[in-house]
C-alpha positions in Angstrom: -9.6 6.4 12.9 -5.6 5.0 12.4 -2.8 7.1 11.9 -0.9 6.4 9.0 2.1 7.1 7.4 2.3 7.5 3.7 5.9 7.5 1.9 6.4 8.3 -1.9 9.3 6.0 -2.6 10.2 7.5 -6.0 13.5 9.2 -6.4 12.0 11.2 -9.0 9.3 14.0 -8.0 7.7 13.5 -11.2 6.4 10.1 -11.7 3.0 8.5 -11.6 3.9 7.2 -8.3 3.3 10.8 -7.0 -0.5 10.4 -8.2 -1.0 7.1 -6.3 0.5 8.7 -3.1 -1.7 11.7 -3.5 -4.7 9.5 -3.6 -4.0 7.3 -1.4 -3.9 10.4 1.1 -6.8 12.0 -0.3 -8.9 8.4 0.5 -7.3 8.1 3.9 -8.2 11.4 4.8 -11.9 11.0 3.4 -12.4 8.4 5.4 -11.0 10.2 8.9 -7.6 8.8 9.3 -5.1 11.2 10.4 -2.3 11.1 7.8 1.9 12.2 7.9 3.6 12.0 4.8 7.4 12.4 3.5 8.8 12.1 0.1 11.9 10.1 -0.8 12.6 12.6 -3.5 13.4 15.6 -0.8 15.2 13.5 1.5 19.1 13.9 1.7 20.9 11.1 3.2 23.5 8.8 2.4 22.1 5.8 1.3 25.1 3.5 1.8 25.2 2.3 5.3 29.0 1.3 5.0 29.7 4.9 4.4 28.5 5.6 8.2 29.8 4.6 11.7 28.0 3.8 14.5 28.9 6.9 16.1 27.6 9.1 13.6 24.3 10.7 14.1 21.2 10.0 11.8 20.7 12.8 9.1 17.6 15.1 10.4 15.3 13.0 7.7 15.9 10.0 8.7 15.0 10.9 12.3 11.8 12.0 11.2 11.3 9.1 9.5 11.7 6.9 12.2 9.4 9.5 14.2 6.8 8.8 11.7 7.3 5.1 11.7 6.9 5.1 15.2 4.0 7.4 15.5 1.7 5.3 12.8 -0.1 2.3 13.0 -0.3 1.8 9.3 2.2 2.5 6.4 2.3 2.9 3.0 5.1 2.9 0.3 4.8 3.6 -3.4 7.9 2.9 -5.6 8.4 1.8 -8.9 10.0 -1.7 -9.7 13.3 -1.3 -11.0 15.5 -4.3 -12.0 13.1 -6.5 -10.4 13.5 -4.9 -7.0 12.6 -1.3 -5.2 15.0 1.7 -6.6 18.4 1.7 -4.7 17.5 5.2 -2.5 14.2 3.0 -1.5 16.5 0.2 -0.2 19.0 2.6 1.5 16.2 4.4 3.2 15.4 0.9 4.9 18.9 0.0 5.2 19.7 3.4 6.9 16.2 3.5 9.2 15.4 0.1 10.1 18.5 0.0 12.5 19.2 -2.7 15.4 17.5 -1.2 18.6 15.0 0.6 16.7 13.6 -1.9 14.2 14.5 -5.4 15.5 17.0 -6.3 18.6 18.3 -9.7 19.2 18.0 -11.6 22.5 20.5 -14.2 23.9 17.6 -16.2 24.4 16.6 -16.7 21.2 17.9 -16.9 17.4 15.1 -15.1 15.9 15.1 -11.3 16.6 12.8 -9.2 18.9 10.2 -7.7 16.2 10.1 -4.1 17.8 7.8 -2.4 15.0 5.1 -4.9 15.8 1.2 -3.7 15.8 1.6 -1.9 12.1 0.4 -3.3 8.7 1.2 -2.2 5.3 0.1 -1.6 2.1 3.0 -1.4 -0.5 1.9 0.2 -4.1 4.4 -0.7 -6.9 4.3 0.5 -10.3 6.0 -1.4 -13.5 6.3 -1.8 -17.1 6.6 -5.8 -16.7 3.2 -7.1 -16.7 1.8 -8.3 -13.2 1.0 -11.7 -14.6 4.7 -12.0 -16.2 5.8 -10.8 -12.5 4.1 -13.2 -10.7 4.2 -16.4 -12.9 7.8 -16.1 -14.6 9.8 -14.1 -11.5 7.7 -15.8 -8.9 7.0 -12.4 -7.2 10.5 -12.7 -5.7 10.8 -8.9 -4.6 7.3 -9.2 -2.7 8.6 -12.1 -0.8 11.6 -10.5 0.0 9.9 -7.3 0.8 7.5 -9.1 3.1 9.5 -11.8 5.0 12.8 -10.4 5.0 11.9 -6.7 5.9 8.5 -5.8 7.1 7.7 -9.2 8.9 11.4 -9.1 10.1 10.4 -6.1 12.3 7.1 -6.9 13.3 5.0 -5.2 10.4 2.1 -7.3 9.1 -0.1 -8.0 7.4 1.9 -6.4 4.2 -0.3 -6.3 1.1 1.1 -5.7 -2.4 -0.7 -3.9 -5.2 0.8 -3.7 -8.7 -0.2 -1.4 -11.3 1.4 -2.4 -14.6 2.4 -1.9 -17.0 2.6 1.7 -16.7 4.4 3.0 -19.9 1.9 1.9 -22.5 -1.2 2.2 -20.4 -4.3 4.6 -21.3 -5.4 7.4 -19.7 -8.8 5.4 -18.8 -6.4 2.8 -17.0 -4.4 5.1 -15.4 -7.6 7.1 -14.1 -9.1 3.5 -13.0 -5.5 2.9 -11.1 -5.6 6.4 -9.2 -9.0 5.3 -8.4 -8.0 1.9 -6.6 -5.3 4.0 -5.0 -7.8 6.4 -3.4 -10.0 3.4 -2.4 -7.1 1.5 -0.6 -6.4 4.7 1.4 -10.4 5.2 2.1 -11.0 1.5 3.2 -7.9 1.2 5.9 -9.4 -0.8 8.9 
């Protein structure tokens, strides 16, 4: 049994991401995993790190996010691909929660940071209207490289697996049903 933290990182609470979020949770619970959740749409925090000072206390939802991330062994985020990357509020969550001395720390003995979130793995589910082949071969999967190497692996979370669901806008009911089943399966097969 694993401790899994699942976050719906779509800023809107009415999206296809919500269905993937719910199915992943159901699959994980059906396999006997312990699951804690959060929804970005319900979180109220200042997304701009520059608008805060180091003396400001974290908003309660960010404290809760950090507590659940500390607790978990596996994290799953689901978000749309907007302008080639995650939505601003999703990036703001990372900016505000993956803080020095919590997610990473520098040591005078090394140029590389200490990875304080080691021992966790991640699934990232991404919805998009860009076809997956176009995202991979034309855009070079740039967003995935940044998320893997410069965010998650930077703080010690690995392996990081990406699962793209696209194109969403013109997808059929059958395709969406298959995607929901895939999300259930991903949650159910965490090892």
